[in-house]
TORTIVEX-606564 format. One record per residue (C-alpha): residue number from 1; residue in three letters; x negated, z, y negated. Coordinates in nm, 2 decimals. Example, Ala and Ser with C-alpha at 12.3 -4.5 7.8 and 13.67 -1.06 7.14 Angstrom:
<atoms>
[atom 1, ALA, [-1.23, 0.78, 0.45]] [atom 2, SER, [-1.37, 0.71, 0.11]] 
</atoms>
This chain:
<atoms>
[atom 1, UNK, [0.60, -3.26, -1.95]] [atom 2, UNK, [0.56, -3.57, -1.72]] [atom 3, UNK, [0.77, -3.62, -1.41]] [atom 4, UNK, [0.46, -3.55, -1.20]] [atom 5, UNK, [0.39, -3.21, -1.36]] [atom 6, UNK, [0.76, -3.11, -1.36]] [atom 7, UNK, [0.79, -3.18, -0.99]] [atom 8, UNK, [0.47, -3.00, -0.90]] [atom 9, UNK, [0.55, -2.69, -1.11]] [atom 10, UNK, [0.90, -2.67, -0.96]] [atom 11, UNK, [0.78, -2.71, -0.60]] [atom 12, UNK, [0.50, -2.45, -0.64]] [atom 13, UNK, [0.74, -2.20, -0.80]] [atom 14, UNK, [1.00, -2.25, -0.52]] [atom 15, UNK, [0.73, -2.20, -0.26]] [atom 16, UNK, [0.61, -1.88, -0.43]] [atom 17, UNK, [0.96, -1.74, -0.42]] [atom 18, UNK, [1.00, -1.81, -0.05]] [atom 19, UNK, [0.66, -1.68, 0.05]] [atom 20, UNK, [0.69, -1.37, -0.18]] [atom 21, UNK, [1.03, -1.28, -0.04]] [atom 22, UNK, [0.91, -1.31, 0.32]] [atom 23, UNK, [0.60, -1.10, 0.26]] [atom 24, UNK, [0.78, -0.83, 0.07]] [atom 25, UNK, [1.04, -0.79, 0.35]] [atom 26, UNK, [0.76, -0.77, 0.61]] [atom 27, UNK, [0.57, -0.52, 0.40]] [atom 28, UNK, [0.87, -0.30, 0.34]] [atom 29, UNK, [0.97, -0.31, 0.71]] [atom 30, UNK, [0.62, -0.19, 0.82]] [atom 31, UNK, [0.60, 0.06, 0.54]] [atom 32, UNK, [0.94, 0.22, 0.61]] [atom 33, UNK, [0.85, 0.26, 0.98]] [atom 34, UNK, [0.53, 0.43, 0.90]] [atom 35, UNK, [0.69, 0.66, 0.63]] [atom 36, UNK, [0.98, 0.75, 0.86]] [atom 37, UNK, [0.73, 0.85, 1.13]] [atom 38, UNK, [0.55, 1.07, 0.88]] [atom 39, UNK, [0.88, 1.23, 0.78]] [atom 40, UNK, [0.96, 1.30, 1.14]] [atom 41, UNK, [0.63, 1.47, 1.18]] [atom 42, UNK, [0.69, 1.68, 0.87]] [atom 43, UNK, [0.40, 1.53, 0.67]] [atom 44, UNK, [0.64, 1.42, 0.40]] [atom 45, UNK, [0.99, 1.51, 0.31]] [atom 46, UNK, [1.27, 1.28, 0.43]] [atom 47, UNK, [1.42, 1.29, 0.08]] [atom 48, UNK, [1.11, 1.12, -0.08]] [atom 49, UNK, [1.07, 0.84, 0.18]] [atom 50, UNK, [1.25, 0.58, -0.03]] [atom 51, UNK, [1.08, 0.69, -0.35]] [atom 52, UNK, [0.73, 0.66, -0.19]] [atom 53, UNK, [0.83, 0.32, -0.04]] [atom 54, UNK, [0.93, 0.18, -0.38]] [atom 55, UNK, [0.61, 0.31, -0.55]] [atom 56, UNK, [0.40, 0.18, -0.26]] [atom 57, UNK, [0.56, -0.16, -0.30]] [atom 58, UNK, [0.43, -0.17, -0.66]] [atom 59, UNK, [0.08, -0.10, -0.54]] [atom 60, UNK, [0.11, -0.39, -0.29]] [atom 61, UNK, [0.25, -0.64, -0.54]] [atom 62, UNK, [-0.09, -0.77, -0.66]] [atom 63, UNK, [-0.21, -0.86, -0.31]] [atom 64, UNK, [0.13, -1.01, -0.22]] [atom 65, UNK, [0.14, -1.22, -0.53]] [atom 66, UNK, [-0.21, -1.35, -0.48]] [atom 67, UNK, [-0.14, -1.45, -0.12]] [atom 68, UNK, [0.19, -1.60, -0.23]] [atom 69, UNK, [0.03, -1.81, -0.50]] [atom 70, UNK, [-0.24, -1.94, -0.26]] [atom 71, UNK, [0.00, -2.03, 0.02]] [atom 72, UNK, [0.24, -2.20, -0.23]] [atom 73, UNK, [-0.03, -2.42, -0.38]] [atom 74, UNK, [-0.17, -2.50, -0.04]] [atom 75, UNK, [0.16, -2.59, 0.11]] [atom 76, UNK, [0.26, -2.80, -0.18]] [atom 77, UNK, [-0.06, -3.01, -0.17]] [atom 78, UNK, [-0.06, -3.04, 0.21]] [atom 79, UNK, [0.31, -3.15, 0.20]] [atom 80, UNK, [0.23, -3.43, -0.05]] [atom 81, UNK, [-0.05, -3.56, 0.17]] [atom 82, UNK, [0.15, -3.52, 0.49]] [atom 83, UNK, [0.45, -3.71, 0.37]] [atom 84, UNK, [0.24, -3.97, 0.19]] [atom 85, UNK, [0.36, -3.88, -0.15]] [atom 86, UNK, [0.00, -3.84, -0.26]] [atom 87, UNK, [-0.05, -4.21, -0.20]] [atom 88, UNK, [0.22, -4.28, -0.45]] [atom 89, UNK, [0.07, -4.05, -0.71]] [atom 90, UNK, [-0.28, -4.20, -0.66]] [atom 91, UNK, [-0.13, -4.55, -0.70]] [atom 92, UNK, [0.03, -4.43, -1.02]] [atom 93, UNK, [-0.31, -4.34, -1.16]] [atom 94, UNK, [-0.29, -3.96, -1.08]] [atom 95, UNK, [-0.62, -3.81, -0.97]] [atom 96, UNK, [-0.67, -3.49, -0.77]] [atom 97, UNK, [-0.80, -3.34, -1.09]] [atom 98, UNK, [-0.46, -3.40, -1.25]] [atom 99, UNK, [-0.33, -3.13, -1.02]] [atom 100, UNK, [-0.52, -2.87, -1.22]] [atom 101, UNK, [-0.29, -2.85, -1.52]] [atom 102, UNK, [0.04, -2.80, -1.33]] [atom 103, UNK, [-0.13, -2.55, -1.09]] [atom 104, UNK, [-0.28, -2.36, -1.38]] [atom 105, UNK, [0.06, -2.36, -1.55]] [atom 106, UNK, [0.20, -2.16, -1.27]] [atom 107, UNK, [-0.12, -1.96, -1.17]] [atom 108, UNK, [-0.21, -1.82, -1.52]] [atom 109, UNK, [0.12, -1.63, -1.57]] [atom 110, UNK, [0.10, -1.50, -1.22]] [atom 111, UNK, [-0.26, -1.39, -1.27]] [atom 112, UNK, [-0.16, -1.22, -1.60]] [atom 113, UNK, [0.11, -1.03, -1.41]] [atom 114, UNK, [-0.13, -0.93, -1.14]] [atom 115, UNK, [-0.37, -0.80, -1.41]] [atom 116, UNK, [-0.10, -0.59, -1.56]] [atom 117, UNK, [-0.01, -0.45, -1.22]] [atom 118, UNK, [-0.36, -0.37, -1.12]] [atom 119, UNK, [-0.48, -0.22, -1.45]] [atom 120, UNK, [-0.16, -0.03, -1.55]] [atom 121, UNK, [0.13, -0.02, -1.30]] [atom 122, UNK, [-0.06, 0.04, -0.97]] [atom 123, UNK, [-0.26, 0.35, -1.10]] [atom 124, UNK, [0.07, 0.49, -1.23]] [atom 125, UNK, [0.24, 0.43, -0.90]] [atom 126, UNK, [-0.05, 0.59, -0.71]] [atom 127, UNK, [-0.02, 0.90, -0.94]] [atom 128, UNK, [0.35, 0.93, -0.87]] [atom 129, UNK, [0.29, 0.90, -0.49]] [atom 130, UNK, [0.03, 1.17, -0.50]] [atom 131, UNK, [0.25, 1.40, -0.71]] [atom 132, UNK, [0.53, 1.35, -0.46]] [atom 133, UNK, [0.30, 1.45, -0.18]] [atom 134, UNK, [0.16, 1.75, -0.38]] [atom 135, UNK, [0.51, 1.88, -0.46]] [atom 136, UNK, [0.61, 1.86, -0.10]] [atom 137, UNK, [0.30, 2.06, -0.01]] [atom 138, UNK, [0.39, 2.32, -0.27]] [atom 139, UNK, [0.74, 2.37, -0.13]] [atom 140, UNK, [0.81, 2.69, 0.05]] [atom 141, UNK, [0.84, 2.66, 0.43]] [atom 142, UNK, [1.21, 2.70, 0.43]] [atom 143, UNK, [1.25, 2.42, 0.18]] [atom 144, UNK, [1.07, 2.18, 0.41]] [atom 145, UNK, [1.29, 2.25, 0.71]] [atom 146, UNK, [1.54, 1.99, 0.82]] [atom 147, UNK, [1.78, 2.04, 1.11]] [atom 148, UNK, [1.66, 1.91, 1.44]] [atom 149, UNK, [1.29, 1.86, 1.34]] [atom 150, UNK, [0.97, 2.05, 1.42]] [atom 151, UNK, [0.80, 2.14, 1.09]] [atom 152, UNK, [0.44, 2.25, 1.06]] [atom 153, UNK, [0.30, 2.45, 0.77]] [atom 154, UNK, [-0.02, 2.63, 0.68]] [atom 155, UNK, [-0.23, 2.38, 0.87]] [atom 156, UNK, [-0.03, 2.42, 1.19]] [atom 157, UNK, [-0.04, 2.80, 1.20]] [atom 158, UNK, [0.34, 2.81, 1.16]] [atom 159, UNK, [0.59, 2.59, 1.33]] [atom 160, UNK, [0.97, 2.60, 1.28]] [atom 161, UNK, [1.26, 2.44, 1.45]] [atom 162, UNK, [1.62, 2.50, 1.34]] [atom 163, UNK, [1.93, 2.35, 1.51]] [atom 164, UNK, [2.24, 2.26, 1.31]] [atom 165, UNK, [2.49, 2.56, 1.29]] [atom 166, UNK, [2.74, 2.57, 1.58]] [atom 167, UNK, [2.99, 2.78, 1.38]] [atom 168, UNK, [3.13, 2.71, 1.03]] [atom 169, UNK, [3.04, 3.06, 0.91]] [atom 170, UNK, [2.67, 3.02, 1.01]] [atom 171, UNK, [2.43, 2.88, 0.75]] [atom 172, UNK, [2.18, 2.78, 1.01]] [atom 173, UNK, [2.19, 2.74, 1.39]] [atom 174, UNK, [1.95, 2.86, 1.65]] [atom 175, UNK, [1.60, 2.92, 1.53]] [atom 176, UNK, [1.26, 2.88, 1.70]] [atom 177, UNK, [0.94, 2.99, 1.52]] [atom 178, UNK, [0.58, 3.01, 1.63]] [atom 179, UNK, [0.33, 3.19, 1.42]] [atom 180, UNK, [-0.05, 3.22, 1.48]] [atom 181, UNK, [-0.22, 3.47, 1.25]] [atom 182, UNK, [-0.55, 3.47, 1.42]] [atom 183, UNK, [-0.50, 3.80, 1.60]] [atom 184, UNK, [-0.15, 3.77, 1.75]] [atom 185, UNK, [0.04, 3.47, 1.88]] [atom 186, UNK, [0.40, 3.53, 1.79]] [atom 187, UNK, [0.72, 3.35, 1.91]] [atom 188, UNK, [1.05, 3.43, 1.75]] [atom 189, UNK, [1.39, 3.30, 1.87]] [atom 190, UNK, [1.73, 3.37, 1.71]] [atom 191, UNK, [2.09, 3.27, 1.76]] [atom 192, UNK, [2.14, 3.20, 1.38]] [atom 193, UNK, [1.99, 3.26, 1.04]] [atom 194, UNK, [2.07, 3.26, 0.67]] [atom 195, UNK, [1.88, 3.25, 0.35]] [atom 196, UNK, [1.89, 3.55, 0.12]] [atom 197, UNK, [1.77, 3.56, -0.24]] [atom 198, UNK, [1.73, 3.88, -0.44]] [atom 199, UNK, [1.79, 3.92, -0.81]] [atom 200, UNK, [1.42, 3.93, -0.88]] [atom 201, UNK, [1.37, 3.59, -0.72]] [atom 202, UNK, [1.23, 3.71, -0.39]] [atom 203, UNK, [1.35, 3.50, -0.09]] [atom 204, UNK, [1.41, 3.62, 0.26]] [atom 205, UNK, [1.51, 3.45, 0.59]] [atom 206, UNK, [1.75, 3.68, 0.77]] [atom 207, UNK, [1.76, 3.61, 1.15]] [atom 208, UNK, [2.06, 3.71, 1.36]] [atom 209, UNK, [2.04, 3.85, 1.72]] [atom 210, UNK, [1.72, 3.73, 1.90]] [atom 211, UNK, [1.38, 3.81, 2.05]] [atom 212, UNK, [1.02, 3.84, 1.93]] [atom 213, UNK, [0.73, 3.79, 2.17]] [atom 214, UNK, [0.38, 3.89, 2.06]] [atom 215, UNK, [0.07, 3.79, 2.27]] [atom 216, UNK, [-0.29, 3.86, 2.19]] [atom 217, UNK, [-0.52, 3.57, 2.29]] [atom 218, UNK, [-0.79, 3.66, 2.54]] [atom 219, UNK, [-0.61, 3.98, 2.63]] [atom 220, UNK, [-0.34, 4.10, 2.86]] [atom 221, UNK, [-0.17, 4.28, 2.58]] [atom 222, UNK, [0.19, 4.17, 2.53]] [atom 223, UNK, [0.49, 4.30, 2.33]] [atom 224, UNK, [0.86, 4.20, 2.35]] [atom 225, UNK, [1.11, 4.31, 2.09]] [atom 226, UNK, [1.49, 4.25, 2.10]] [atom 227, UNK, [1.65, 4.27, 1.76]] [atom 228, UNK, [2.00, 4.24, 1.61]] [atom 229, UNK, [1.86, 4.15, 1.26]] [atom 230, UNK, [1.51, 4.04, 1.16]] [atom 231, UNK, [1.41, 3.97, 0.80]] [atom 232, UNK, [1.11, 3.75, 0.71]] [atom 233, UNK, [0.99, 3.73, 0.35]] [atom 234, UNK, [0.93, 3.38, 0.23]] [atom 235, UNK, [0.64, 3.33, 0.00]] [atom 236, UNK, [0.69, 3.05, -0.26]] [atom 237, UNK, [0.40, 2.83, -0.34]] [atom 238, UNK, [0.53, 2.75, -0.68]] [atom 239, UNK, [0.43, 2.91, -1.00]] [atom 240, UNK, [0.37, 2.88, -1.37]] [atom 241, UNK, [0.08, 2.64, -1.33]] [atom 242, UNK, [0.21, 2.45, -1.03]] [atom 243, UNK, [0.31, 2.13, -1.22]] [atom 244, UNK, [-0.02, 2.13, -1.41]] [atom 245, UNK, [-0.21, 2.17, -1.08]] [atom 246, UNK, [-0.01, 1.89, -0.92]] [atom 247, UNK, [-0.09, 1.65, -1.21]] [atom 248, UNK, [-0.46, 1.75, -1.20]] [atom 249, UNK, [-0.48, 1.69, -0.82]] [atom 250, UNK, [-0.31, 1.35, -0.86]] [atom 251, UNK, [-0.56, 1.25, -1.12]] [atom 252, UNK, [-0.85, 1.34, -0.89]] [atom 253, UNK, [-0.75, 1.06, -0.66]] [atom 254, UNK, [-0.96, 0.76, -0.77]] [atom 255, UNK, [-0.70, 0.50, -0.72]] [atom 256, UNK, [-0.46, 0.70, -0.94]] [atom 257, UNK, [-0.68, 0.73, -1.24]] [atom 258, UNK, [-0.60, 0.53, -1.55]] [atom 259, UNK, [-0.83, 0.23, -1.61]] [atom 260, UNK, [-0.95, 0.37, -1.94]] [atom 261, UNK, [-1.06, 0.69, -1.77]] [atom 262, UNK, [-1.26, 0.49, -1.52]] [atom 263, UNK, [-1.45, 0.30, -1.80]] [atom 264, UNK, [-1.54, 0.64, -1.96]] [atom 265, UNK, [-1.67, 0.78, -1.63]] [atom 266, UNK, [-1.88, 0.48, -1.52]] [atom 267, UNK, [-2.00, 0.64, -1.20]] [atom 268, UNK, [-2.06, 0.41, -0.90]] [atom 269, UNK, [-1.73, 0.50, -0.75]] [atom 270, UNK, [-1.55, 0.43, -1.08]] [atom 271, UNK, [-1.73, 0.10, -1.11]] [atom 272, UNK, [-1.62, 0.01, -0.76]] [atom 273, UNK, [-1.26, 0.08, -0.85]] [atom 274, UNK, [-1.29, -0.12, -1.18]] [atom 275, UNK, [-1.44, -0.41, -0.99]] [atom 276, UNK, [-1.14, -0.41, -0.75]] [atom 277, UNK, [-0.88, -0.40, -1.03]] [atom 278, UNK, [-1.05, -0.68, -1.23]] [atom 279, UNK, [-1.12, -0.89, -0.92]] [atom 280, UNK, [-0.76, -0.92, -0.80]] [atom 281, UNK, [-0.64, -1.15, -1.09]] [atom 282, UNK, [-0.96, -1.34, -1.08]] [atom 283, UNK, [-0.93, -1.38, -0.70]] [atom 284, UNK, [-0.57, -1.51, -0.74]] [atom 285, UNK, [-0.69, -1.77, -0.99]] [atom 286, UNK, [-0.98, -1.88, -0.77]] [atom 287, UNK, [-0.76, -1.91, -0.46]] [atom 288, UNK, [-0.51, -2.12, -0.65]] [atom 289, UNK, [-0.78, -2.36, -0.76]] [atom 290, UNK, [-0.94, -2.35, -0.42]] [atom 291, UNK, [-0.61, -2.44, -0.25]] [atom 292, UNK, [-0.61, -2.79, -0.43]] [atom 293, UNK, [-0.90, -2.94, -0.24]] [atom 294, UNK, [-0.83, -2.73, 0.08]] [atom 295, UNK, [-0.47, -2.88, 0.09]] [atom 296, UNK, [-0.60, -3.23, 0.10]] [atom 297, UNK, [-0.53, -3.32, 0.47]] [atom 298, UNK, [-0.53, -3.64, 0.66]] [atom 299, UNK, [-0.17, -3.70, 0.78]] [atom 300, UNK, [-0.30, -3.91, 1.08]] [atom 301, UNK, [-0.52, -3.62, 1.21]] [atom 302, UNK, [-0.26, -3.34, 1.18]] [atom 303, UNK, [-0.27, -3.04, 0.96]] [atom 304, UNK, [-0.34, -2.74, 1.19]] [atom 305, UNK, [-0.72, -2.74, 1.16]] [atom 306, UNK, [-0.73, -2.77, 0.78]] [atom 307, UNK, [-0.47, -2.51, 0.72]] [atom 308, UNK, [-0.63, -2.26, 0.96]] [atom 309, UNK, [-0.96, -2.32, 0.79]] [atom 310, UNK, [-0.80, -2.26, 0.45]] [atom 311, UNK, [-0.64, -1.94, 0.57]] [atom 312, UNK, [-0.98, -1.81, 0.71]] [atom 313, UNK, [-1.15, -1.89, 0.37]] [atom 314, UNK, [-0.88, -1.69, 0.19]] [atom 315, UNK, [-0.90, -1.40, 0.43]] [atom 316, UNK, [-1.28, -1.40, 0.41]] [atom 317, UNK, [-1.26, -1.39, 0.03]] [atom 318, UNK, [-1.02, -1.09, 0.02]] [atom 319, UNK, [-1.23, -0.90, 0.29]] [atom 320, UNK, [-1.55, -0.97, 0.10]] [atom 321, UNK, [-1.39, -0.81, -0.21]] [atom 322, UNK, [-1.34, -0.49, 0.00]] [atom 323, UNK, [-1.70, -0.51, 0.12]] [atom 324, UNK, [-1.83, -0.56, -0.23]] [atom 325, UNK, [-1.63, -0.26, -0.35]] [atom 326, UNK, [-1.80, -0.05, -0.08]] [atom 327, UNK, [-2.14, -0.17, -0.17]] [atom 328, UNK, [-2.09, -0.09, -0.54]] [atom 329, UNK, [-1.95, 0.25, -0.45]] [atom 330, UNK, [-2.26, 0.32, -0.24]] [atom 331, UNK, [-2.49, 0.19, -0.51]] [atom 332, UNK, [-2.62, -0.09, -0.29]] [atom 333, UNK, [-2.55, -0.35, -0.55]] [atom 334, UNK, [-2.50, -0.35, -0.93]] [atom 335, UNK, [-2.15, -0.38, -1.07]] [atom 336, UNK, [-2.22, -0.69, -1.28]] [atom 337, UNK, [-2.43, -0.86, -1.00]] [atom 338, UNK, [-2.15, -0.79, -0.75]] [atom 339, UNK, [-1.88, -0.94, -0.97]] [atom 340, UNK, [-2.08, -1.25, -1.05]] [atom 341, UNK, [-2.20, -1.30, -0.69]] [atom 342, UNK, [-1.85, -1.26, -0.54]] [atom 343, UNK, [-1.65, -1.48, -0.77]] [atom 344, UNK, [-1.94, -1.72, -0.86]] [atom 345, UNK, [-1.98, -1.82, -0.50]] [atom 346, UNK, [-1.61, -1.90, -0.46]] [atom 347, UNK, [-1.60, -2.09, -0.78]] [atom 348, UNK, [-1.91, -2.29, -0.67]] [atom 349, UNK, [-1.73, -2.36, -0.34]] [atom 350, UNK, [-1.43, -2.49, -0.53]] [atom 351, UNK, [-1.64, -2.73, -0.74]] [atom 352, UNK, [-1.82, -2.85, -0.42]] [atom 353, UNK, [-1.49, -2.92, -0.25]] [atom 354, UNK, [-1.34, -3.10, -0.55]] [atom 355, UNK, [-1.65, -3.32, -0.57]] [atom 356, UNK, [-1.63, -3.39, -0.20]] [atom 357, UNK, [-1.27, -3.50, -0.22]] [atom 358, UNK, [-1.32, -3.71, -0.53]] [atom 359, UNK, [-1.63, -3.89, -0.40]] [atom 360, UNK, [-1.55, -4.22, -0.23]] [atom 361, UNK, [-1.74, -4.29, 0.09]] [atom 362, UNK, [-1.92, -4.61, 0.11]] [atom 363, UNK, [-1.80, -4.85, 0.38]] [atom 364, UNK, [-2.03, -4.87, 0.68]] [atom 365, UNK, [-2.22, -5.20, 0.70]] [atom 366, UNK, [-2.13, -5.40, 1.01]] [atom 367, UNK, [-2.36, -5.65, 1.17]] [atom 368, UNK, [-2.22, -6.00, 1.25]] 
</atoms>
């Protein structure tokens, strides 16, 4: 490999590492804040936050890698122009077209990795995320409870709040429960509570001294009961077919379905998902090629305008992919026509920009 190719490949690879590291840290920071908020609301369990974060990162890797490759090639080209290194390469007989080989040497392995992620790894990660969520939904109410958090269940009809135990002999601290069964609105408070399980597997929540208040909405009827012990039976949502039901529910999510299953289905929604999975590696390759002419900046005129334009083109490309996926899903455009139109236009733009950069402008004639 020539000195030119080695230097270009090394610089692009280095930039990919820096950009990828930055983007993945930003992604994880935003994702963890969102997941911790859901855990605080009781939508997901606190024990599965990091598992979902790791799996969600796998689903985000194709987009992050595509953006990293585009920015790396763009920044490498623009730096060579800005620091006048491109003048040296041109004087050595290197053309802008000679950048294709080193760029493709880096881009093709990255695109293959993106293809593997979108076709195999991402659907598997989406299935695991959905199974995590389904298992949390199938837990009994008491299994979802965490000290110091309000937990909703049964679509908000039951709300629990349990404080940490104040005495070592107590299993749970003070308890607040609100139950709405449609006829009565019930509030139960207790000084402590413990979990009791019978030999046959039945589970009960035994409350210590406390009060129960029953109110009938739309009526003046009211009941107040003071108790020393109050036992509530806990219904488990698990069962013999629970795991099978969880796997079936996960496979019903379109993003979680294996690629082979989508090809067998071939409905409009399946075609839209296939288009998205195939388009990501193709888009990464197109963006890498497009970055070569877009990175050709005039060092005397600054770089802000050209780089902003390049970023807008890349953003428009990714958003158009989402738009095309919606059109295919709604049967507004054919699958093959959508693929060819989307990537064909970008490829044609790439050829046009290359031709524009390689064409020498004729000097203007000056009158004497």
